[in-house]
C-alpha positions as CSV (number, residue, x, y, z in Angstrom):
1,M,97.9,156.8,112.0
2,T,99.0,156.1,115.6
3,G,102.4,156.9,116.8
4,I,104.6,159.2,118.7
5,G,104.2,162.9,117.9
6,A,105.4,166.1,119.5
7,A,102.8,165.7,122.3
8,G,104.0,162.2,123.1
9,L,102.3,158.8,122.6
10,D,99.1,158.7,120.7
11,P,96.2,158.6,123.3
12,A,94.6,155.8,121.2
13,L,97.4,153.5,122.2
14,L,96.9,153.9,125.9
15,A,93.1,153.7,125.5
16,A,93.6,150.4,123.7
17,A,95.9,149.1,126.4
18,E,93.4,150.0,129.1
19,A,90.5,148.4,127.2
20,A,92.5,145.3,126.7
21,A,93.2,145.1,130.4
22,D,89.6,145.6,131.2
23,L,88.7,142.7,128.9
24,A,91.3,140.4,130.4
25,G,90.1,141.3,133.9
26,G,86.6,140.3,132.9
27,V,87.8,136.9,131.9
28,I,90.1,136.4,135.0
29,R,88.0,137.6,137.9
30,P,85.2,135.0,137.7
31,L,87.8,132.2,137.6
32,F,89.9,133.4,140.6
33,R,89.6,131.0,143.5
34,S,87.3,128.7,141.5
35,P,88.0,125.1,140.5
36,L,90.2,125.2,137.5
37,L,91.4,122.5,135.2
38,V,95.1,123.1,135.2
39,E,97.4,121.4,132.7
40,A,101.2,121.5,132.4
41,K,103.0,123.2,129.5
42,G,106.3,121.9,128.2
43,D,108.1,124.0,130.8
44,A,105.8,122.7,133.6
45,S,104.3,126.1,134.4
46,P,100.5,125.9,134.9
47,V,98.2,127.2,132.2
48,T,94.5,127.8,132.8
49,E,91.4,128.7,131.0
50,A,91.9,132.2,132.4
51,D,95.4,132.6,130.7
52,R,94.1,131.6,127.3
53,G,90.8,133.4,127.4
54,A,92.4,136.6,128.6
55,E,95.0,136.6,125.9
56,R,92.5,135.8,123.2
57,A,90.4,138.7,124.3
58,M,93.3,141.1,124.3
59,R,94.7,140.0,121.0
60,A,91.3,140.3,119.3
61,L,90.9,143.9,120.5
62,L,94.4,145.0,119.6
63,A,94.3,143.4,116.2
64,E,91.0,145.1,115.4
65,R,92.2,148.5,116.4
66,F,95.8,148.3,115.0
67,P,95.9,145.7,112.3
68,A,99.4,146.6,111.2
69,H,100.8,146.2,114.7
70,G,102.6,143.0,115.8
71,L,101.5,140.8,118.7
72,W,103.5,138.6,120.9
73,G,101.8,136.8,123.8
74,E,102.9,134.0,126.2
75,E,100.1,131.7,125.2
76,Y,99.7,132.2,121.5
77,G,103.1,133.3,120.3
78,R,104.0,135.9,117.7
79,E,102.2,137.6,114.8
80,R,104.0,140.3,112.7
81,A,106.8,140.4,115.3
82,E,108.9,142.5,112.9
83,A,106.4,145.3,112.9
84,E,107.4,148.8,114.0
85,W,104.9,148.6,116.8
86,L,104.8,145.4,118.9
87,W,102.3,144.6,121.7
88,V,103.8,142.1,124.2
89,L,101.2,140.4,126.4
90,D,101.2,138.2,129.5
91,P,97.6,137.5,130.5
92,I,98.5,136.2,133.9
93,D,102.0,136.9,135.1
94,G,102.2,134.8,138.3
95,T,100.0,131.9,137.3
96,R,101.1,129.8,140.3
97,A,99.8,132.6,142.6
98,F,96.6,132.7,140.6
99,V,95.8,129.0,140.8
100,T,96.6,129.0,144.6
101,G,94.3,131.9,145.3
102,R,96.9,134.5,146.1
103,P,96.4,138.0,144.5
104,L,100.1,138.4,143.7
105,F,99.7,138.2,139.9
106,G,98.9,140.6,137.2
107,T,98.1,141.1,133.5
108,L,101.0,142.7,131.6
109,I,100.5,144.7,128.5
110,G,103.6,146.2,126.9
111,L,104.1,148.2,123.7
112,L,107.5,148.4,122.0
113,H,108.3,150.9,119.3
114,R,111.2,149.7,117.1
115,G,112.2,147.5,120.0
116,R,112.0,150.0,122.8
117,P,109.3,149.8,125.5
118,V,107.2,152.9,125.3
119,L,104.1,151.9,127.2
120,G,103.6,149.5,130.0
121,L,100.6,148.4,132.1
122,I,100.4,146.2,135.1
123,D,96.8,145.3,136.1
124,Q,95.8,143.4,139.2
125,P,92.2,142.6,138.3
126,V,91.1,141.3,141.7
127,T,92.4,144.2,143.9
128,G,91.6,146.8,141.3
129,E,95.2,148.1,141.2
130,R,96.6,149.4,137.9
131,W,100.0,150.9,137.1
132,I,100.5,152.7,133.8
133,G,103.8,153.7,132.5
134,L,104.5,155.9,129.4
135,A,108.0,156.7,128.2
136,G,109.0,160.2,129.3
137,H,106.0,160.6,131.7
138,P,105.5,159.9,135.4
139,T,103.9,156.6,136.2
140,R,100.2,156.6,137.1
141,F,98.6,154.4,139.7
142,R,95.0,153.7,140.3
143,A,93.7,151.7,143.3
144,P,90.8,151.7,145.7
145,L,93.2,152.6,148.6
146,G,95.3,155.0,146.5
147,G,99.0,155.3,146.6
148,T,101.8,157.4,145.0
149,P,103.9,155.9,142.3
150,R,107.4,157.0,143.2
151,C,110.4,154.9,144.0
152,R,112.0,155.7,147.3
153,P,115.6,156.9,147.9
154,C,117.9,154.1,148.9
155,A,121.5,154.5,147.9
156,R,123.0,151.6,150.0
157,L,122.5,148.0,149.3
158,A,122.8,147.3,153.0
159,E,119.5,149.2,153.5
160,A,117.7,147.8,150.5
161,E,114.7,145.5,150.4
162,L,115.4,142.9,147.6
163,S,112.6,140.9,146.0
164,C,112.6,137.9,143.7
165,T,109.9,135.6,142.4
166,S,111.5,132.2,143.1
167,P,115.0,130.7,143.7
168,D,114.1,128.1,141.0
169,M,114.4,130.7,138.3
170,F,118.2,130.9,138.4
171,T,120.4,128.8,136.2
172,P,123.5,127.3,137.9
173,G,125.6,130.0,136.2
174,D,123.4,132.9,137.5
175,R,123.0,131.7,141.0
176,P,126.4,132.8,142.5
177,G,125.8,136.4,141.3
178,F,122.4,136.5,142.8
179,E,123.7,135.1,146.1
180,R,126.3,137.8,146.3
181,L,123.6,140.5,145.8
182,R,121.3,138.7,148.3
183,G,124.1,138.8,150.8
184,A,124.7,142.5,150.4
185,A,121.0,143.5,150.7
186,R,119.2,144.1,154.0
187,R,116.5,141.5,153.4
188,L,115.1,139.3,150.7
189,T,111.4,138.5,150.0
190,W,110.4,135.7,147.7
191,G,107.3,135.8,145.5
192,G,105.4,138.5,143.7
193,D,106.1,138.1,140.0
194,C,105.1,141.4,138.3
195,Y,103.5,142.6,141.5
196,A,106.9,143.1,143.1
197,Y,107.8,145.6,140.3
198,G,104.6,147.5,141.1
199,L,105.6,147.6,144.7
200,L,109.0,148.9,143.7
201,A,107.3,151.7,141.7
202,L,105.3,152.5,144.9
203,G,108.5,152.8,147.0
204,L,107.9,149.7,149.1
205,V,110.7,147.5,147.5
206,D,114.2,148.8,146.5
207,L,115.3,146.3,143.9
208,V,114.2,143.2,142.1
209,C,116.7,140.7,140.5
210,E,115.5,137.8,138.3
211,S,116.7,135.5,135.6
212,T,115.2,133.4,132.8
213,M,112.7,136.2,132.0
214,K,111.0,136.3,128.6
215,P,110.0,139.5,126.8
216,W,106.4,139.2,127.9
217,D,107.7,139.1,131.5
218,W,109.6,142.4,131.4
219,A,108.3,144.6,128.5
220,A,105.5,146.2,130.4
221,L,107.6,146.7,133.5
222,V,110.2,149.0,132.1
223,P,108.0,152.1,131.5
224,V,106.2,151.6,134.9
225,V,109.4,151.4,136.9
226,E,111.3,154.1,135.0
227,G,108.3,156.5,135.1
228,A,108.5,156.2,138.9
229,G,112.1,157.1,139.0
230,G,113.8,153.7,138.9
231,R,115.8,151.8,136.3
232,V,115.3,148.4,134.6
233,T,118.3,146.8,132.9
234,G,120.1,143.6,132.3
235,W,122.6,142.3,134.9
236,R,125.4,144.3,133.2
237,G,123.4,147.5,133.4
238,E,122.5,147.3,129.7
239,P,119.1,148.3,128.2
240,L,116.8,145.4,127.7
241,T,116.0,144.3,124.2
242,L,114.0,141.5,122.6
243,E,117.4,139.7,122.2
244,A,118.2,140.1,125.9
245,D,119.5,137.0,127.8
246,G,116.6,136.9,130.3
247,R,118.5,138.4,133.3
248,V,116.6,141.5,134.7
249,L,117.6,143.9,137.4
250,A,115.3,146.7,138.5
251,V,116.3,149.3,141.1
252,G,114.2,152.0,142.6
253,D,117.2,154.3,143.3
254,P,119.6,154.5,140.3
255,A,122.4,154.9,142.8
256,L,122.0,151.2,143.6
257,L,122.7,150.1,140.1
258,P,126.6,150.2,139.9
259,E,127.1,148.1,143.0
260,A,124.4,145.7,142.1
261,V,125.9,145.2,138.6
262,R,129.3,144.7,140.2
263,L,128.1,142.0,142.5
264,L,126.1,140.2,139.8
265,G,129.1,140.1,137.5
266,A,131.9,139.5,140.0
267,A,134.1,136.5,139.2
C-alpha cells in the first residue's frame, strides 16, 4: 500500500509522477511550434491535441499503478474525487503560450492526501526543466543549465518583483485589491502561468498574485514553492483547499505575506 510512513512519502508516488510527466512530455514536444487545430472550450481557452493526449497518457498510467486513487484533470474531469489520495493534473498550464510557440508553459502534476497537497511537479518539456516538491522536504530542480531551488530574501514589497499571468483573470471585485498590491511592488511582469511559480522557487521572482484559479492550476505549485522556502495561500493568508475561492497568493519570503494580505483585503 502506498502512503506516508515514518520515512515520508512512498517513493512509488514520486516515481509515478515523474513517469507521468515523461509520458506527457512525449506527447507535447512533437506538437510544440507545429500547426495545430485549436478549438475553443466553453470558457474560450484554447484546447489542443497536446492537452488531451498528454492528460490521457497521464491518467492511464496513474490509474494502472494506483487504481484506488482519485483523478482530477482539466480536460477529462473527476474520477473518484472523494478518494484519500487525489491526483490533480493540468497537461499544459499556459496553453496560450504553447500555441503561440513560447516555452512559458508547463505540465502540472499534484497529489493531495485528504485534501492537502503533498507532492507537486512542474515540468517544462521543451526546456527540460523540472521542479519537484514533496511536503516536508526541500524542492528539487533539474535543468540542463542547473539552478538552485531556493526563494530569495525580500521582506519589503517596495523591493519585490511581482508576477501575474494576465490582467484578464481578475473579476471586477478582485481587481482593486490586485491594483493596490501592484502599486506597492517594485515592478510587475505579466505572463508565465505556472512557470512564474517555478521562477519564484528559484529566487528570481518575489511574489505571484492571481485569481480565478482552479485546483489543477495550483495543487502542484504548493509543495514546489513551500519546499523552496516560500508560502502559497489564499488572499486572506489561508491554506488552499479544494473548496478555495480561486484567489492565490505565493510569496518567496514569508515576511511579505502580512502586508500583501492587508493590501489585497483593504476596503
